[in-house]
N, CA, C and O atoms as a MOPAC input file, in Angstrom:
PM7 MOZYME 1SCF
protein

 N    118.22400 1   109.91300 1   140.63800 1
 C    117.09200 1   110.72400 1   140.19200 1
 C    117.41200 1   112.20700 1   140.40900 1
 O    118.10200 1   112.57800 1   141.35800 1
 N    116.89500 1   113.03400 1   139.51100 1
 C    117.06400 1   114.48500 1   139.64200 1
 C    115.69600 1   115.15500 1   139.56800 1
 O    114.77500 1   114.64900 1   138.92600 1
 N    115.57900 1   116.30100 1   140.23600 1
 C    114.34900 1   117.07300 1   140.19500 1
 C    114.20200 1   117.68500 1   138.80600 1
 O    115.17700 1   118.18600 1   138.24700 1
 N    112.99500 1   117.65000 1   138.24000 1
 C    112.74800 1   118.16400 1   136.89200 1
 C    113.13100 1   119.63700 1   136.75600 1
 O    113.49600 1   120.07900 1   135.66600 1
 N    113.05300 1   120.40200 1   137.84700 1
 C    113.38500 1   121.82700 1   137.78600 1
 C    114.88500 1   122.07400 1   137.61200 1
 O    115.28800 1   123.18800 1   137.27500 1
 N    115.71400 1   121.05600 1   137.83600 1
 C    117.15800 1   121.23600 1   137.71100 1
 C    117.66600 1   120.93900 1   136.29700 1
 O    118.86100 1   121.06100 1   136.02500 1
 N    116.75500 1   120.54900 1   135.40000 1
 C    117.12900 1   120.19700 1   134.02800 1
 C    116.81700 1   121.37200 1   133.10200 1
 O    115.69800 1   121.88400 1   133.12500 1
 N    117.78800 1   121.81400 1   132.28100 1
 C    117.50100 1   122.90400 1   131.34400 1
 C    116.37700 1   122.50800 1   130.38400 1
 O    116.40500 1   121.42700 1   129.79500 1
 N    115.38700 1   123.39500 1   130.23400 1
 C    114.25600 1   123.10500 1   129.35800 1
 C    113.66100 1   124.41000 1   128.84300 1
 O    114.07700 1   125.49500 1   129.25000 1
 N    112.70100 1   124.29900 1   127.95800 1
 C    112.05400 1   125.47000 1   127.36000 1
 C    110.96900 1   126.03000 1   128.27400 1
 O    110.80600 1   127.24700 1   128.36100 1
 N    110.23700 1   125.17400 1   128.94500 1
 C    109.14200 1   125.60000 1   129.80800 1
 C    109.64500 1   126.50300 1   130.92900 1
 O    110.71100 1   126.27500 1   131.50100 1
 N    108.85500 1   127.53600 1   131.22900 1
 C    109.18200 1   128.41500 1   132.35000 1
 C    108.31500 1   128.09500 1   133.57400 1
 O    108.41400 1   128.76400 1   134.60200 1
 N    107.47000 1   127.07300 1   133.45500 1
 C    106.62500 1   126.67400 1   134.59000 1
 C    107.45400 1   125.87900 1   135.58600 1
 O    108.33300 1   125.10500 1   135.20800 1
 N    107.16100 1   126.08200 1   136.85600 1
 C    107.87300 1   125.33700 1   137.89800 1
 C    107.18900 1   123.98300 1   138.09200 1
 O    105.99100 1   123.90800 1   138.36500 1
 N    107.96900 1   122.92700 1   137.94600 1
 C    107.42900 1   121.57600 1   138.12200 1
 C    107.23100 1   121.28400 1   139.60600 1
 O    107.90700 1   121.87500 1   140.44900 1
 N    106.31100 1   120.37700 1   139.93300 1
 C    106.16200 1   119.97000 1   141.33800 1
 C    107.49200 1   119.38800 1   141.83700 1
 O    108.23000 1   118.76600 1   141.07300 1
 N    107.78500 1   119.59400 1   143.11200 1
 C    109.07000 1   119.13100 1   143.65600 1
 C    109.20600 1   117.61700 1   143.61800 1
 O    110.32200 1   117.09800 1   143.66500 1
 N    108.08500 1   116.89400 1   143.53200 1
 C    108.17000 1   115.43100 1   143.49100 1
 C    108.25100 1   114.88400 1   142.06500 1
 O    108.19600 1   113.67000 1   141.86500 1
 N    108.38200 1   115.77700 1   141.06700 1
 C    108.55800 1   115.31200 1   139.69100 1
 C    110.04400 1   115.02700 1   139.47500 1
 O    110.84800 1   115.93000 1   139.24800 1
 N    110.37400 1   113.74400 1   139.55500 1
 C    111.76900 1   113.32000 1   139.44800 1
 C    112.00900 1   112.62300 1   138.12100 1
 O    111.14200 1   111.91600 1   137.60600 1
 N    113.20700 1   112.83400 1   137.57200 1
 C    113.58800 1   112.24200 1   136.29600 1
 C    114.67300 1   111.19800 1   136.51700 1
 O    115.51000 1   111.33300 1   137.41100 1
 N    114.64800 1   110.14800 1   135.68600 1
 C    115.70300 1   109.13600 1   135.76700 1
 C    116.93300 1   109.60800 1   134.99100 1
 O    116.96200 1   110.73000 1   134.48700 1
 N    117.94500 1   108.74600 1   134.89800 1
 C    119.20800 1   109.13800 1   134.25200 1
 C    119.04600 1   109.39900 1   132.75000 1
 O    119.92700 1   110.00300 1   132.13800 1
 N    117.94400 1   108.95900 1   132.15100 1
 C    117.72200 1   109.21500 1   130.72300 1
 C    116.84800 1   110.45600 1   130.49700 1
 O    116.55100 1   110.79800 1   129.35300 1
 N    116.43100 1   111.13400 1   131.57900 1
 C    115.62900 1   112.34500 1   131.45600 1
 C    114.13900 1   112.11000 1   131.37500 1
 O    113.38400 1   113.01500 1   131.01800 1
 N    113.70200 1   110.89300 1   131.70600 1
 C    112.27200 1   110.58200 1   131.67600 1
 C    111.72300 1   110.60400 1   133.10700 1
 O    112.42600 1   110.24000 1   134.05000 1
 N    110.47000 1   111.03000 1   133.26400 1
 C    109.87100 1   111.01400 1   134.60700 1
 C    109.85900 1   109.59100 1   135.17700 1
 O    109.59800 1   108.62400 1   134.46200 1
 N    110.14100 1   109.48600 1   136.45700 1
 C    110.12300 1   108.18500 1   137.13000 1
 C    108.68400 1   107.71800 1   137.31800 1
 O    108.38000 1   106.53900 1   137.14200 1
 N    107.79100 1   108.65800 1   137.68000 1
 C    106.37900 1   108.32400 1   137.88100 1
 C    105.53400 1   109.09100 1   136.88200 1
 O    105.64500 1   110.31200 1   136.77100 1
 N    104.68700 1   108.37000 1   136.15300 1
 C    103.72500 1   109.01300 1   135.26800 1
 C    102.54600 1   108.07100 1   135.09000 1
 O    102.67200 1   106.85700 1   135.25500 1
 N    101.39100 1   108.64800 1   134.74900 1
 C    100.17700 1   107.83000 1   134.64900 1
 C     99.98600 1   107.25700 1   133.25900 1
 O     99.34800 1   106.21500 1   133.10700 1
 N    100.53100 1   107.91900 1   132.23100 1
 C    100.41400 1   107.44800 1   130.85800 1
 C    101.49200 1   108.13000 1   130.03200 1
 O    102.07600 1   109.13100 1   130.44500 1
 N    101.74200 1   107.56700 1   128.85900 1
 C    102.76100 1   108.10500 1   127.95900 1
 C    102.25500 1   107.93400 1   126.53300 1
 O    101.66100 1   106.90900 1   126.20000 1
 N    102.48800 1   108.93400 1   125.69400 1
 C    102.08000 1   108.83300 1   124.29500 1
 C    103.04400 1   109.61300 1   123.41300 1
 O    103.72600 1   110.52400 1   123.88200 1
 N    103.09700 1   109.26000 1   122.15800 1
 C    103.88200 1   110.01300 1   121.18700 1
 C    102.91600 1   110.76600 1   120.28800 1
 O    101.99500 1   110.17800 1   119.72100 1
 N    103.13100 1   112.07100 1   120.16100 1
 C    102.27000 1   112.92900 1   119.35200 1
 C    103.11000 1   113.70100 1   118.34600 1
 O    104.33700 1   113.72800 1   118.43000 1
 N    102.43100 1   114.32500 1   117.39800 1
 C    103.07500 1   115.20600 1   116.43400 1
 C    102.87700 1   116.62200 1   116.95800 1
 O    101.75400 1   117.01300 1   117.27600 1
 N    103.95900 1   117.39300 1   117.04900 1
 C    103.86400 1   118.74200 1   117.62200 1
 C    104.33600 1   119.80500 1   116.64300 1
 O    105.23300 1   119.59200 1   115.82800 1
 N    103.69100 1   120.95700 1   116.76100 1
 C    104.14400 1   122.16400 1   116.08600 1
 C    104.36600 1   123.19900 1   117.18300 1
 O    104.09300 1   122.94100 1   118.35500 1
 N    104.86000 1   124.36200 1   116.79800 1
 C    105.14200 1   125.41200 1   117.76900 1
 C    104.32800 1   126.65400 1   117.42100 1
 O    104.01100 1   126.89800 1   116.25700 1
 N    103.99600 1   127.43300 1   118.44700 1
 C    103.33500 1   128.71400 1   118.20300 1
 C    103.86700 1   129.74200 1   119.18100 1
 O    104.49900 1   129.39800 1   120.18000 1
 N    103.60400 1   131.01700 1   118.88400 1
 C    104.13200 1   132.08400 1   119.72700 1
 C    103.06800 1   133.15400 1   119.96300 1
 O    101.89900 1   132.96500 1   119.62300 1
 N    103.47900 1   134.26900 1   120.54300 1
 C    102.57400 1   135.34500 1   120.95300 1
 C    101.70700 1   135.87000 1   119.80400 1
 O    102.19100 1   136.11000 1   118.69700 1
 N    100.42100 1   136.03800 1   120.09600 1
 C     99.50700 1   136.68100 1   119.14400 1
 C     98.99700 1   137.98800 1   119.73800 1
 O     98.33900 1   138.77500 1   119.05700 1
 N     99.30900 1   138.21400 1   121.02400 1
 C     98.77400 1   139.38000 1   121.71800 1
 C     97.47900 1   139.06600 1   122.44100 1
 O     96.96000 1   139.89700 1   123.18600 1
 N     96.95500 1   137.86400 1   122.22100 1
 C     95.69000 1   137.47400 1   122.84500 1
 C     95.92200 1   136.50800 1   123.99800 1
 O     96.95300 1   135.84100 1   124.08400 1
 N     94.92700 1   136.45500 1   124.88100 1
 C     94.94800 1   135.44700 1   125.93000 1
 C     94.62700 1   134.09300 1   125.30600 1
 O     94.06800 1   134.02200 1   124.21100 1
 N     94.98000 1   133.03700 1   125.99900 1
 C     94.65100 1   131.69200 1   125.54600 1
 C     93.18000 1   131.40900 1   125.86100 1
 O     92.51900 1   132.20200 1   126.53100 1
 N     92.67900 1   130.28400 1   125.37900 1
 C     91.26200 1   129.97500 1   125.56600 1
 C     90.89000 1   129.76100 1   127.03200 1
 O     89.70400 1   129.78600 1   127.36300 1
 N     91.86400 1   129.55200 1   127.91800 1
 C     91.57700 1   129.41300 1   129.34700 1
 C     91.67000 1   130.76600 1   130.06400 1
 O     91.46900 1   130.84000 1   131.27600 1
 N     91.97500 1   131.83900 1   129.31600 1
 C     92.04100 1   133.17000 1   129.92600 1
 C     93.42200 1   133.56400 1   130.41600 1
 O     93.61500 1   134.70200 1   130.84100 1
 N     94.37900 1   132.66300 1   130.36900 1
 C     95.74900 1   132.97000 1   130.79100 1
 C     96.51200 1   133.58900 1   129.62400 1
 O     96.16600 1   133.38300 1   128.46000 1
 N     97.55400 1   134.34900 1   129.95500 1
 C     98.45800 1   134.81800 1   128.90600 1
 C     99.45300 1   133.71200 1   128.61000 1
 O     99.92300 1   133.04100 1   129.52900 1
 N     99.78500 1   133.51100 1   127.33300 1
 C    100.68300 1   132.40800 1   126.98200 1
 C    102.10600 1   132.61200 1   127.48200 1
 O    102.60200 1   133.73600 1   127.55900 1
 N    102.74200 1   131.50900 1   127.81700 1
 C    104.16300 1   131.50800 1   128.15900 1
 C    104.66900 1   130.08500 1   127.96000 1
 O    103.88300 1   129.13800 1   127.96400 1
 N    105.98300 1   129.93300 1   127.78600 1
 C    106.52400 1   128.58200 1   127.59200 1
 C    106.13300 1   127.66300 1   128.75300 1
 O    106.36100 1   127.97000 1   129.92300 1
 N    105.54700 1   126.54500 1   128.39200 1
 C    105.03100 1   125.60600 1   129.39100 1
 C    103.54400 1   125.39800 1   129.22400 1
 O    103.01500 1   124.33800 1   129.55700 1
 N    102.86800 1   126.41400 1   128.70600 1
 C    101.45700 1   126.23600 1   128.37700 1
 C    101.38400 1   125.69400 1   126.95000 1
 O    102.04800 1   126.20600 1   126.05000 1
 N    100.57700 1   124.66000 1   126.75200 1
 C    100.47800 1   124.04100 1   125.43900 1
 C     99.02500 1   124.00500 1   124.98200 1
 O     98.09600 1   124.00500 1   125.78900 1
 N     98.85600 1   123.97500 1   123.65100 1
 C     97.52200 1   123.92800 1   123.05800 1
 C     97.18700 1   122.49400 1   122.68800 1
 O     97.99800 1   121.78000 1   122.09800 1
 N     95.97200 1   122.08500 1   123.04700 1
 C     95.52100 1   120.70400 1   122.87600 1
 C     94.09100 1   120.70700 1   122.34200 1
 O     93.47000 1   121.76200 1   122.21000 1
 N     93.58200 1   119.53300 1   122.04000 1
 C     92.15000 1   119.35100 1   121.82500 1
 C     91.59700 1   119.01000 1   123.20700 1
 O     91.83500 1   117.90700 1   123.69900 1
 N     90.85900 1   119.93600 1   123.85200 1
 C     90.41400 1   119.68900 1   125.22900 1
 C     89.46800 1   118.49600 1   125.38100 1
 O     89.24300 1   118.03000 1   126.49800 1
 N     88.91400 1   117.99700 1   124.27900 1
 C     88.09400 1   116.78200 1   124.36900 1
 C     88.99500 1   115.55700 1   124.54600 1
 O     88.56700 1   114.54400 1   125.09900 1
 N     90.22500 1   115.64900 1   124.08300 1
 C     91.19300 1   114.54800 1   124.19500 1
 C     92.09200 1   114.69400 1   125.42200 1
 O     92.34300 1   113.72800 1   126.14300 1
 N     92.57000 1   115.91200 1   125.64300 1
 C     93.44700 1   116.21300 1   126.79000 1
 C     92.82000 1   117.41400 1   127.50100 1
 O     92.93500 1   118.54000 1   127.01600 1
 N     92.16200 1   117.19400 1   128.63900 1
 C     91.45800 1   118.29400 1   129.32500 1
 C     92.39600 1   119.42200 1   129.76400 1
 O     93.56200 1   119.19100 1   130.08500 1
 N     91.85600 1   120.65200 1   129.76900 1
 C     92.61100 1   121.79400 1   130.30000 1
 C     93.07200 1   121.45800 1   131.71700 1
 O     92.35200 1   120.81400 1   132.48000 1
 N     94.26600 1   121.90000 1   132.05200 1
 C     94.81200 1   121.66300 1   133.38200 1
 C     95.63100 1   120.38900 1   133.47500 1
 O     96.30300 1   120.16200 1   134.48100 1
 N     95.58700 1   119.54400 1   132.43300 1
 C     96.37600 1   118.31000 1   132.45400 1
 C     97.85800 1   118.65400 1   132.53700 1
 O     98.35100 1   119.51200 1   131.80500 1
 N     98.55200 1   117.97800 1   133.43100 1
 C     99.98300 1   118.22300 1   133.65000 1
 C    100.79900 1   117.15700 1   132.93300 1
 O    100.49200 1   115.96600 1   132.98400 1
 N    101.85700 1   117.62600 1   132.25900 1
 C    102.66700 1   116.73100 1   131.42700 1
 C    104.14700 1   117.07000 1   131.55500 1
 O    104.51900 1   118.13900 1   132.04000 1
 N    104.97400 1   116.14000 1   131.11000 1
 C    106.40300 1   116.39300 1   130.92700 1
 C    106.69700 1   115.98600 1   129.49600 1
 O    106.41000 1   114.85900 1   129.09300 1
 N    107.27800 1   116.91600 1   128.71600 1
 C    107.39800 1   116.71000 1   127.26700 1
 C    108.85700 1   116.77600 1   126.81400 1
 O    109.60300 1   117.67900 1   127.19200 1
 N    109.24100 1   115.79700 1   125.99800 1
 C    110.55800 1   115.79800 1   125.35100 1
 C    110.34700 1   115.43800 1   123.87600 1
 O    109.40300 1   114.72500 1   123.53500 1
 N    111.22900 1   115.93200 1   123.00800 1
 C    111.09700 1   115.55100 1   121.60100 1
 C    111.60300 1   114.12800 1   121.43300 1
 O    112.54200 1   113.70300 1   122.10600 1
 N    110.97000 1   113.40200 1   120.52800 1
 C    111.32800 1   112.00000 1   120.31600 1
 C    112.77000 1   111.85900 1   119.83900 1
 O    113.40700 1   110.83200 1   120.07300 1
 N    113.28600 1   112.89700 1   119.16600 1
 C    114.67200 1   112.84100 1   118.68000 1
 C    115.68300 1   113.27700 1   119.74200 1
 O    116.88800 1   113.25200 1   119.49100 1
 N    115.20700 1   113.67400 1   120.92400 1
 C    116.09200 1   114.05700 1   122.02100 1
 C    116.69600 1   115.44700 1   121.90400 1
 O    117.48900 1   115.83800 1   122.76100 1
 N    116.34600 1   116.20700 1   120.86800 1
 C    116.95600 1   117.53400 1   120.67200 1
 C    116.30500 1   118.62400 1   121.52700 1
 O    116.91000 1   119.66700 1   121.77400 1
 N    115.09100 1   118.38300 1   121.97000 1
 C    114.38300 1   119.37800 1   122.77500 1
 C    113.86700 1   118.73900 1   124.05500 1
 O    113.29000 1   117.65100 1   124.04000 1
 N    114.08700 1   119.43900 1   125.16200 1
 C    113.41500 1   119.09500 1   126.40800 1
 C    112.47300 1   120.27000 1   126.65400 1
 O    112.89000 1   121.33300 1   127.11400 1
 N    111.20000 1   120.06000 1   126.34100 1
 C    110.23600 1   121.13800 1   126.57300 1
 C    110.00100 1   121.27100 1   128.07100 1
 O    109.86900 1   122.38200 1   128.58500 1
 N    109.94700 1   120.13700 1   128.77700 1
 C    109.81500 1   120.15800 1   130.22700 1
 C    108.37800 1   120.06700 1   130.70700 1
 O    107.49500 1   119.55600 1   130.01700 1
 N    108.17300 1   120.58000 1   131.91600 1
 C    106.87200 1   120.52600 1   132.57400 1
 C    105.89700 1   121.42900 1   131.83200 1
 O    106.20900 1   122.58500 1   131.54600 1
 N    104.71700 1   120.90200 1   131.52100 1
 C    103.74600 1   121.66300 1   130.74100 1
 C    102.33100 1   121.42800 1   131.25600 1
 O    102.03600 1   120.40800 1   131.87900 1
 N    101.46700 1   122.39700 1   130.97800 1
 C    100.05600 1   122.31400 1   131.36400 1
 C     99.19900 1   122.64200 1   130.14300 1
 O     99.46400 1   123.61500 1   129.43700 1
 N     98.17400 1   121.82900 1   129.89900 1
 C     97.23300 1   122.08200 1   128.80700 1
 C     96.41200 1   123.32000 1   129.15200 1
 O     95.65900 1   123.32000 1   130.12600 1
 N     96.56100 1   124.38700 1   128.34200 1
 C     95.90600 1   125.65200 1   128.68100 1
 C     95.31500 1   126.38800 1   127.48600 1
 O     94.79700 1   127.49300 1   127.64200 1
 N     95.38200 1   125.79800 1   126.30100 1
 C     94.88300 1   126.47700 1   125.11800 1
 C     94.34500 1   125.43100 1   124.14400 1
 O     94.63900 1   124.24200 1   124.26800 1
 N     93.55600 1   125.88600 1   123.17700 1
 C     93.04300 1   125.00400 1   122.13500 1
 C     93.78900 1   125.29600 1   120.85000 1
 O     93.92600 1   126.45100 1   120.44700 1
 N     94.26700 1   124.24700 1   120.21300 1
 C     94.99100 1   124.42300 1   118.96200 1
 C     94.04800 1   124.41600 1   117.77800 1
 O     92.97300 1   123.81900 1   117.83600 1
 N     94.44800 1   125.07900 1   116.70600 1
 C     93.66100 1   125.09900 1   115.49200 1
 C     94.12900 1   124.02300 1   114.52500 1
 O     93.95800 1   124.14700 1   113.31200 1
 N     94.71500 1   122.97900 1   115.06500 1
 C     95.41200 1   121.97200 1   114.26300 1
 C     94.77000 1   120.60700 1   114.35500 1
 O     95.32400 1   119.63500 1   113.84200 1
 N     93.62500 1   120.50400 1   114.98800 1
 C     92.99500 1   119.21700 1   115.25100 1
 C     92.18400 1   118.78600 1   114.03100 1
 O     91.29400 1   119.50900 1   113.58300 1
 N     92.49200 1   117.61600 1   113.50100 1
 C     91.75700 1   117.09100 1   112.34900 1
 C     91.24900 1   115.70300 1   112.68100 1
 O     92.04200 1   114.79700 1   112.93800 1
 N     89.93400 1   115.52500 1   112.68000 1
 C     89.36600 1   114.21400 1   112.95500 1
 C     89.76100 1   113.70900 1   114.33000 1
 O     89.66600 1   114.43700 1   115.31800 1
 N     90.20500 1   112.46500 1   114.39100 1
 C     90.53100 1   111.86800 1   115.68800 1
 C     92.01400 1   111.96700 1   116.01700 1
 O     92.44600 1   111.49700 1   117.06900 1
 N     92.79600 1   112.57100 1   115.13400 1
 C     94.23100 1   112.69900 1   115.37500 1
 C     94.47900 1   113.76400 1   116.43900 1
 O     94.05200 1   114.90700 1   116.27700 1
 N     95.15200 1   113.41100 1   117.50600 1
 C     95.44200 1   114.38000 1   118.55800 1
 C     96.88500 1   114.81400 1   118.45100 1
 O     97.79900 1   114.01900 1   118.66500 1
 N     97.08600 1   116.05200 1   118.12600 1
 C     98.41300 1   116.64000 1   118.09700 1
 C     98.45400 1   117.75600 1   119.12400 1
 O     97.46300 1   118.00500 1   119.81200 1
 N     99.58000 1   118.42300 1   119.23300 1
 C     99.75600 1   119.43000 1   120.26400 1
 C    100.57700 1   120.58100 1   119.70900 1
 O    101.46400 1   120.37100 1   118.88200 1
 N    100.28700 1   121.79600 1   120.15900 1
 C    101.09700 1   122.96800 1   119.84400 1
 C    101.84100 1   123.36600 1   121.11100 1
 O    101.24200 1   123.52400 1   122.17500 1
 N    103.14900 1   123.52500 1   120.98500 1
 C    103.97700 1   123.93800 1   122.11400 1
 C    104.26300 1   125.43100 1   121.99000 1
 O    104.62400 1   125.91300 1   120.91700 1
 N    104.10200 1   126.15600 1   123.08800 1
 C    104.33300 1   127.60400 1   123.04600 1
 C    105.82200 1   127.91100 1   123.19900 1
 O    106.49500 1   127.37800 1   124.08200 1
 N    106.31800 1   128.77600 1   122.32400 1
 C    107.69100 1   129.28800 1   122.40000 1
 C    107.63500 1   130.80600 1   122.43800 1
 O    106.66200 1   131.39700 1   121.97000 1
 N    108.67000 1   131.45300 1   122.99000 1
 C    108.67500 1   132.91000 1   123.12400 1
 C    108.83900 1   133.66200 1   121.81300 1
 O    108.34500 1   134.78300 1   121.68700 1
 N    109.52400 1   133.07300 1   120.83000 1
 C    109.79200 1   133.82100 1   119.60200 1
 C    109.43400 1   133.00900 1   118.36300 1
 O    109.39300 1   131.77900 1   118.39100 1
 N    109.17500 1   133.73200 1   117.27600 1
 C    108.88600 1   133.07300 1   116.00500 1
 C    110.11000 1   132.29000 1   115.52600 1
 O    109.97800 1   131.22300 1   114.92800 1
 N    111.29600 1   132.82800 1   115.79400 1
 C    112.54400 1   132.15000 1   115.39600 1
 C    112.64000 1   130.76300 1   116.04900 1
 O    113.00900 1   129.78600 1   115.39700 1
 N    112.30200 1   130.69000 1   117.34900 1
 C    112.31300 1   129.39400 1   118.04600 1
 C    111.28400 1   128.44000 1   117.43900 1
 O    111.53600 1   127.24100 1   117.32200 1
 N    110.12500 1   128.97600 1   117.05600 1
 C    109.06700 1   128.15800 1   116.45500 1
 C    109.53600 1   127.55100 1   115.13800 1
 O    109.34000 1   126.36300 1   114.88200 1
 N    110.15800 1   128.38600 1   114.30500 1
 C    110.63400 1   127.91800 1   113.00500 1
 C    111.70900 1   126.85200 1   113.20300 1
 O    111.73000 1   125.84600 1   112.49300 1
 N    112.60000 1   127.07300 1   114.16700 1
 C    113.66800 1   126.10100 1   114.44000 1
 C    113.09000 1   124.76100 1   114.91000 1
 O    113.57200 1   123.69900 1   114.51600 1
 N    112.06300 1   124.81900 1   115.74800 1
 C    111.42100 1   123.59400 1   116.23000 1
 C    110.68600 1   122.88600 1   115.08600 1
 O    110.76000 1   121.66500 1   114.94800 1
 N    109.98500 1   123.66500 1   114.27900 1
 C    109.26400 1   123.09800 1   113.13500 1
 C    108.13900 1   122.18900 1   113.57000 1
 O    107.31900 1   122.54900 1   114.41500 1
 N    108.10900 1   121.00900 1   112.98400 1
 C    107.09700 1   120.00300 1   113.30500 1
 C    107.85300 1   118.72100 1   113.59700 1
 O    108.62100 1   118.24800 1   112.75900 1
 N    107.64700 1   118.16300 1   114.76000 1
 C    108.37200 1   116.93400 1   115.10700 1
 C    107.57400 1   116.09700 1   116.09000 1
 O    106.61200 1   116.57100 1   116.69500 1
 N    107.98100 1   114.86400 1   116.23900 1
 C    107.33900 1   113.97600 1   117.20200 1
 C    107.81900 1   114.31700 1   118.60500 1
 O    108.98900 1   114.62800 1   118.83000 1
 N    106.87500 1   114.24900 1   119.53900 1
 C    107.21300 1   114.46900 1   120.94900 1
 C    106.69800 1   113.28000 1   121.75700 1
 O    105.75000 1   112.59900 1   121.36500 1
 N    107.34800 1   113.05500 1   122.89100 1
 C    106.87600 1   112.05100 1   123.84000 1
 C    106.28700 1   112.82200 1   125.01800 1
 O    106.95400 1   113.64800 1   125.64000 1
 N    105.02600 1   112.53000 1   125.30300 1
 C    104.30400 1   113.22000 1   126.37100 1
 C    104.07500 1   112.24600 1   127.51100 1
 O    103.46100 1   111.19400 1   127.33300 1
 N    104.57700 1   112.60800 1   128.68800 1
 C    104.35600 1   111.82500 1   129.90300 1
 C    103.31100 1   112.58100 1   130.72400 1
 O    103.52000 1   113.74200 1   131.07400 1
 N    102.19200 1   111.93100 1   131.03100 1
 C    101.15300 1   112.56000 1   131.84000 1
 C    101.51200 1   112.32500 1   133.30700 1
 O    101.63600 1   111.18700 1   133.75800 1
 N    101.67600 1   113.43100 1   134.04000 1
 C    102.23400 1   113.33600 1   135.39300 1
 C    101.27100 1   113.72700 1   136.49900 1
 O    101.69300 1   113.91500 1   137.64000 1
 N     99.96300 1   113.85800 1   136.18400 1
 C     99.06900 1   114.20900 1   137.29600 1
 C     98.08300 1   113.10200 1   137.58700 1
 O     97.25800 1   113.23200 1   138.49200 1

């Protein structure tokens, strides 16, 4: 097992020291797991809906589905991205009906375009 903070990822948030990953890069302990469709977003100059300034690791969710403050570990389903430790801290403008998707924050528009829209695996770790 390795500590999640020792794995290169996009998130700049520090994971709890007890968040350990197995040899495949998945958390050893988690309360639930789901696959969602994700898009990327970047700086608008505004604070997020929770009052924090955005940074990699904060993600936008439908707070009725995933409450603010929920802690997660996120990887892309295709294995090309390890977003890493993340916290639900913003509301996305992408919620339609009962479909729950997520927006991942990236530092630049170029990174957002490169990420595009893809499936992610979300491990709930709190």
